[in-house]
C-alpha positions as a Markdown table, in Angstrom:
| # | Residue | x | y | z |
|---|---|---|---|---|
| 1 | Met | -136.8 | 7.5 | -127.7 |
| 2 | Ser | -134.4 | 6.4 | -130.1 |
| 3 | Glu | -131.6 | 4.1 | -129.9 |
| 4 | Leu | -129.2 | 7.1 | -130.2 |
| 5 | Asp | -130.8 | 8.8 | -127.1 |
| 6 | Gln | -130.4 | 5.5 | -125.1 |
| 7 | Leu | -126.9 | 5.1 | -126.2 |
| 8 | Val | -126.1 | 8.7 | -125.1 |
| 9 | Lys | -127.9 | 8.0 | -121.6 |
| 10 | Ile | -125.8 | 4.9 | -121.3 |
| 11 | Leu | -122.6 | 6.7 | -122.1 |
| 12 | Lys | -123.4 | 9.5 | -119.7 |
| 13 | Ala | -124.1 | 7.1 | -116.9 |
| 14 | Ile | -120.8 | 5.3 | -117.6 |
| 15 | Ala | -118.9 | 8.6 | -117.6 |
| 16 | Ser | -120.7 | 9.6 | -114.3 |
| 17 | Gln | -119.8 | 6.2 | -112.8 |
| 18 | Gln | -116.1 | 6.6 | -114.1 |
| 19 | Lys | -116.0 | 10.1 | -112.5 |
| 20 | Ala | -117.3 | 8.6 | -109.2 |
| 21 | Asn | -114.7 | 5.8 | -109.3 |
| 22 | Ala | -112.0 | 8.2 | -110.0 |
| 23 | Met | -113.1 | 10.4 | -107.0 |
| 24 | Ala | -113.2 | 7.2 | -104.9 |
| 25 | Ile | -109.7 | 6.1 | -106.0 |
| 26 | Ser | -108.4 | 9.7 | -105.3 |
| 27 | Gln | -109.9 | 9.6 | -101.9 |
| 28 | Leu | -108.6 | 6.0 | -101.3 |
| 29 | Thr | -105.2 | 7.1 | -102.3 |
| 30 | Thr | -105.3 | 10.1 | -100.0 |
| 31 | Asn | -106.4 | 7.9 | -97.1 |
| 32 | Leu | -103.6 | 5.5 | -97.9 |
| 33 | Glu | -101.0 | 8.2 | -97.9 |
| 34 | Asn | -102.4 | 9.5 | -94.7 |
| 35 | Leu | -102.1 | 6.1 | -93.2 |
| 36 | Thr | -98.7 | 5.6 | -94.5 |
| 37 | Thr | -97.6 | 9.0 | -93.0 |
| 38 | Gln | -99.2 | 8.1 | -89.7 |
| 39 | Met | -97.5 | 4.7 | -89.5 |
| 40 | Glu | -94.0 | 6.4 | -90.3 |
| 41 | Glu | -94.8 | 9.0 | -87.5 |
| 42 | Asp | -95.8 | 6.0 | -85.2 |
| 43 | Arg | -92.6 | 4.1 | -85.9 |
| 44 | His | -90.6 | 7.2 | -85.4 |
| 45 | Gln | -92.3 | 7.7 | -82.0 |
| 46 | Gln | -91.5 | 4.2 | -81.3 |
| 47 | Arg | -87.9 | 4.5 | -82.1 |
| 48 | Val | -87.7 | 7.7 | -80.1 |
| 49 | His | -89.4 | 6.0 | -77.1 |
| 50 | Ala | -87.1 | 3.0 | -77.5 |
| 51 | Tyr | -84.1 | 5.2 | -77.7 |
| 52 | Gly | -85.3 | 7.2 | -74.4 |
| 53 | Asp | -85.8 | 3.9 | -72.8 |
| 54 | Arg | -82.3 | 2.7 | -73.6 |
| 55 | Leu | -80.9 | 6.0 | -72.4 |
| 56 | Glu | -82.8 | 5.7 | -69.2 |
| 57 | Lys | -81.7 | 2.1 | -68.7 |
| 58 | Asp | -78.1 | 3.3 | -69.5 |
| 59 | Lys | -78.3 | 6.1 | -67.0 |
| 60 | Leu | -79.7 | 3.8 | -64.3 |
| 61 | Arg | -77.0 | 1.2 | -65.1 |
| 62 | Ala | -74.3 | 3.9 | -64.8 |
| 63 | Met | -75.9 | 5.2 | -61.5 |
| 64 | Phe | -75.9 | 1.7 | -60.2 |
| 65 | Thr | -72.4 | 1.0 | -61.2 |
| 66 | Glu | -71.4 | 4.4 | -59.6 |
| 67 | Ile | -73.2 | 3.6 | -56.4 |
| 68 | Ile | -71.6 | 0.1 | -56.3 |
| 69 | Gly | -68.3 | 1.6 | -57.0 |
| 70 | Val | -68.6 | 4.1 | -54.2 |
| 71 | Met | -69.8 | 1.5 | -51.9 |
| 72 | Ala | -66.8 | -0.8 | -52.8 |
| 73 | Leu | -64.4 | 2.2 | -52.3 |
| 74 | His | -65.9 | 3.0 | -48.9 |
| 75 | Leu | -65.9 | -0.7 | -47.8 |
| 76 | Thr | -62.3 | -0.9 | -49.1 |
| 77 | Asp | -61.4 | 2.4 | -47.3 |
| 78 | Asp | -63.0 | 1.0 | -44.1 |
| 79 | Asp | -61.1 | -2.2 | -44.3 |
| 80 | Asp | -58.0 | -0.3 | -45.1 |
| 81 | Glu | -58.4 | 1.9 | -42.1 |
| 82 | Glu | -59.2 | -1.2 | -39.9 |
| 83 | Asp | -56.0 | -2.8 | -41.2 |
| 84 | Glu | -54.1 | 0.4 | -40.6 |
| 85 | Glu | -55.6 | 0.8 | -37.1 |
| 86 | Ser | -54.8 | -3.0 | -36.3 |
| 87 | Gln | -51.3 | -2.7 | -37.7 |
| 88 | Gly | -50.9 | 0.6 | -35.8 |
| 89 | Phe | -52.4 | -1.1 | -32.6 |
| 90 | Asp | -50.1 | -4.1 | -33.0 |
| 91 | Phe | -47.2 | -1.7 | -33.6 |
| 92 | Glu | -48.0 | 0.3 | -30.5 |
| 93 | Leu | -48.3 | -3.0 | -28.6 |
| 94 | Glu | -45.0 | -4.1 | -29.8 |
| 95 | Glu | -43.4 | -0.6 | -29.1 |
| 96 | Ser | -44.9 | -0.3 | -25.6 |
| 97 | Ala | -44.4 | -3.9 | -24.7 |
| 98 | Asp | -40.9 | -3.1 | -23.8 |
| 99 | His | -42.1 | -0.6 | -21.2 |
| 100 | Leu | -45.0 | -2.5 | -19.7 |
| 101 | Asp | -44.8 | -3.7 | -16.1 |
| 102 | Leu | -46.4 | -7.1 | -16.0 |
| 103 | Gly | -46.0 | -7.6 | -12.4 |
| 104 | Leu | -44.3 | -10.9 | -12.8 |
| 105 | Glu | -42.3 | -10.3 | -9.8 |
| 106 | Gln | -45.5 | -10.4 | -7.6 |
| 107 | Ser | -46.9 | -13.8 | -6.5 |
| 108 | Ala | -49.9 | -15.4 | -8.1 |
| 109 | Pro | -53.0 | -15.2 | -6.3 |
| 110 | Asp | -53.9 | -18.3 | -4.2 |
| 111 | Ala | -55.7 | -21.1 | -6.0 |
| 112 | Glu | -57.9 | -21.5 | -2.8 |
| 113 | Asp | -59.6 | -18.2 | -3.4 |
| 114 | Pro | -62.0 | -18.5 | -6.4 |
| 115 | Pro | -63.1 | -15.2 | -7.9 |
| 116 | Asp | -66.5 | -13.9 | -7.2 |
| 117 | Leu | -68.7 | -14.9 | -10.1 |
| 118 | Asp | -72.1 | -14.0 | -8.5 |
| 119 | Leu | -74.0 | -12.0 | -11.0 |
| 120 | Gly | -77.1 | -11.6 | -8.9 |
| 121 | Leu | -79.2 | -13.7 | -11.2 |
| 122 | Ser | -80.4 | -16.1 | -8.5 |
| 123 | Glu | -83.5 | -15.2 | -6.7 |
């Protein structure tokens, strides 16, 4: 074999190696692009999930606030009704106090007759 033949073989081997390297670089570039796309999709999904979580928390917070508001309203209404009832009751007492017969004209019970406090608790 001549030097020229050896040089041709070496050049063919170098060309073959360069072709293999180019294919490997192309495959690596494709893999990198796929990974980049996948990472972008993952980030997008994370943002979507985070947004959904924030919406869910906001909904729960709004529901909680509404429930507390309704409870406060009912408690306030109950207090107002009790106030109105007690005011009305006092008013009725004041109105009807003029018409009450307290029986002051009758004599008081004798102090010697104690009230019967036997509750039947003794054996």
